[in-house]
N, C-alpha and C positions, 0 to 999 in steps of 0.2 A: 879180654885181650885187646889191646890197641895195636893197630898196624898201619903201615904206609906201603902201598903197593903201586908199582908202575909196570910198564910193558917193555920187554926186550926188543931187539931188532927183528925178531921173528914173530912178534905179537903174542908172546908167551908171558905168563905172570912172572914178575920179578919183585919179590918182597924186599924192600929196602930196610925196613926196621919193624920190630914188633916189641911189645912190652906187656907184662902182666901186672894189672893193678886191681885194687879192691872194688873200684867203681869208676864210672865215667863222670868226672867233674872237672871244674876249672883247674885244680891243682894237678890232677893226673894227666890231663891233656897238655898242660903247660910243661910239665916235666918231660913228657914224651917228645914234644916238639923241640924242646931244648936239646935233648939227646940226638934227635934227628939232625938238627942243625950242626951239632958237633961232628956228625958223621959225613954230611954232604957239603957243609960249608955254605958260602954264598953262591947261589946259582942264578944266573941271569935268566929272566923271563920265566921264572919258576911258577907253576900253576898247580893248584889243588882243587880237587872235586870231591865233595863230601855231602852228607845229609846236612840238614840245618840245625844240628845240635849246637846249642848256645856255647858249650864249652870248647868245641872245635873252633868256632868263630873267634872266641876270646883268645885262645892259644895262638892262632895264626896271626891275629892282629898284634899280639904281643911279641912273638918270637920271629915271625916272618912278615913284618909290616909292608914290605915291598912286593910280596908275592901276590899273584892273582888268585881269587877264590871263587869258584863256581859251585852252584848247587846241583845235586844229583837230579837228573830229569825224572827218573823213576819215582823218587821221593816226592817231587813236586806233583807229578801226575796222580799219585795215590792220594795226596792231600786234596787235590782238586775234586777227585771223585767223592771223597769223604764229605767235603764241604757242600758240593752241589747235588749229591745223591744221584748222580748220573754220569755215564761215560760218553754222553752224546757227542762231545767235542774232542774225544780222545785223538782221533786221526788228525784233526786240524791243529791241535796243540802239538802233536808230534812233529808235524810238518813245519810249524812255526819255530819250534825249538831247534830243529836240525837244519833249518835254512842257512845257507852260506851268505846270502845277500840281505841287506836290510829291507829292500823293496819287496823281496819274496816273503820275508818275515811278516811285514805289515799286511800283505795280501791275505795271509792265513789268519793273522790276528784280528783283522776287521771282520772276518767271517765268524770268528768266535764271539766277538763283541755283539754282532747282530743276533746270534742265537741264544747265548747265555751271558748277559752283561755282568752278572755277579762274578763269573770266573775271571773276566778281564780285570775287574777291580782288584782281585787277589793277586793276579800275576803282575799287574802294573805296580801295585804297592810293593811287591818284592824287589822290583828292579829288573829290567830286561837283561842287564849284563850278568845277572846271576844264573839264568836258566836258558838264555838264547845264545846259540853259537855266533850268530851275526853280530850281536852286541857285546860279546865277551871281549874285554880289552886286551887279553893276552892271546896265546896260541893254545886253543883247546883241542884242536884236531878232531878226532872222532871220540874222544873221551867225554861222553855226555852223562855217564852215571858212575856211581861208586861200586858197581857190581863186581869189579875186579877185587876190591878189598873183601867184599862179601864172599866171593868164591874162595879166597884164601881162608877166611874164617870157617867156611863150610868144610874145607879140606881137613882142617884141624879139629872139627867139632867132636868127633868120637873120642879124641884123646883128652878132652877137657875134664873128664872124670878121673884122670890119673893124678898122681901127685905132681906138684909143680916141676920138680926136677925131671920126672919121667916125661911130662908134657913138653918141656923145653928140649929134651933129647929127641923126642918124636919130631919136633919141628926141624931140628938140626939134621936129622937123618933124611927127612922128606926133601929139604932144600938141597942137601948133598946129592941125592939121587937125581933130582931135576937137573942140576947144573952139570953133573957127569954125563947124563944122556944128551943134553944139548951140546956139550962140548964135542962128543963123538959125532953128532949130526953135522956140526959146523965144519969138522975136518973133512967130511965127504962132500961138502957143498962146493960146486964149481961155478955157480952163477955169480954175477956181480953183486946183486942184492940178496938179502935173506929170502928163503924159499917162498914165504907167504906173500911178500910184496912183488917178487919176480912173477909169481902166478897171477897176481892182480894186474900187472902191467901187460902180461901176455893176453889176458882176457880183454882188457881195454883196447889193445891193439887189434884184436879180432873184430871187436865192435866198430872200431874206427874205420875199418875197411869199407863199411857201408855208409859212411858219412861223406858228404860232398861239401867242401868249403868254397864259398864265393867271396873273393876279396872285395871289401867295401871301404878300405882305407889302408894306410901303411901298416897298421898293427891290428886291424879288426877284420873279422870274417863273419859272414852269415853262413852258418852250418845247417845243412838240411840232411835228414835221413833219406837215403836213396829209396827206401820202401815207400816213403810218403810223397815222393815227387811223381806227378802224373807223367805219362808218356807224351811229351810235347811233339814227338815225331808226327802225331796225328793232327797237329795244329797246321792250319793253312799258312801259306807264304803269301804275303801281300805283293801283288803284281800290278796294282793300279786299276784293276777291273773287278776286284772281289772285296772291296773295302768292308761292306756290311758283314759278310760272312767271316772275314778275317777278325773283325772286332769281336764278334760273338765267340769265336774259338779262343781268342786271346783272353777275354774276360773270364771264360770258364777255367782256363788253365791257371791264370793268376789267382783266381779265387780259391781254387783247390790248393795252391801253394801258399795261400795266405800272404801274398805280397802285392795285392791290388790297390794299395794305398794311393799310389801315384795317379791312378785313374779315378779314384773316388773323391779326392780332395785337391784343392788348388795348391800350387807350389808356394812354399813360404817365401817371403822377401829375401833376396840375397843379402847375407850379412855384410856389414861395413867393416872397414879395417879395425875399428875400435870395438867390434863385437866380442862377446865373451866366447870362451871355448865351447860352452854349452850351446850357445846359439849356432856356432859353426857346425857343431856335431849334429844338431837338430836339422840343419839345412841339408846335410848329406844323409838323408833318411835311408836306412837300410833297404826297405822295401822299394823305394824309388829307384835305387840302382839296379836291383834285381829285375824290376819291371822293365826298365829301359834295355837291359841286357837281353831279355827274352824277346822284346819287340824287335830289336835290331837283328837278332838272329833269324827271325821269321819274316824278313823283308827281302825283296829283290834288291840286288846290289845297286841298282839305279836309284833306289829310294833310301836304303839304309844309311847312306852318307849324311842324311839330314839329322840323324840321331847323334847327340854328343857322346 
């Protein structure tokens, strides 16, 4: 059975199409994709995630040439383990695949390269855009595997020994039951979003209560976890007679907060009018601002006016 599965607004399986064929080959997948296109039409920013079956790639390139096609992370990781005979870099590979930013991706990828170079050759040859969320050209969101399609296949596994007509009837009855139950649940929903995502937002809001944002620009903030911030109330206030002791307490607090860059390095040259945005941003170093803010806060008023 071939199938195409997505998720509904409440993160539940939503089978879009299924088809029963004699085998997985170019013709069967091409036929399935053509029927799928008849059902959903042209969809902007459409993305598929599947294993690396050659027939799926062929059918997508033929029927959905403008759609994005990503590889299933689970399939890739199993191939890596089989080829390298080790799962030594499993965590690093997971972190690289699921990273949102390219800089974060390369941090983990370089660690993999230093440990098992053969793995990086395989992953590099496949193309970062196929298995990395950071490099995927479309919107992949959290869909990193084809497990949803596998879950639907497993749900119908026991009925595959039935005749085709009985098998199709089983699928129809299963989907009918799912949609009926979900419709009843939606009628009782009073939240703005679906229950799953409403709960996620509530959980994130609870965590955000313990985060402290420090403005470092018009649209940028340096966010610190309150639990990781040392109690600066124990820091001395500079009054003109305790400079040495004040510097020691300042350095300790800044080091604990990991924003002591301004005291360890010389200030960069002030950018000129024709400087790039990158140079201007570099000049307004995050830790430099946090450092100055803390210094000024722990100075006598007669001295703090000297801090910009």
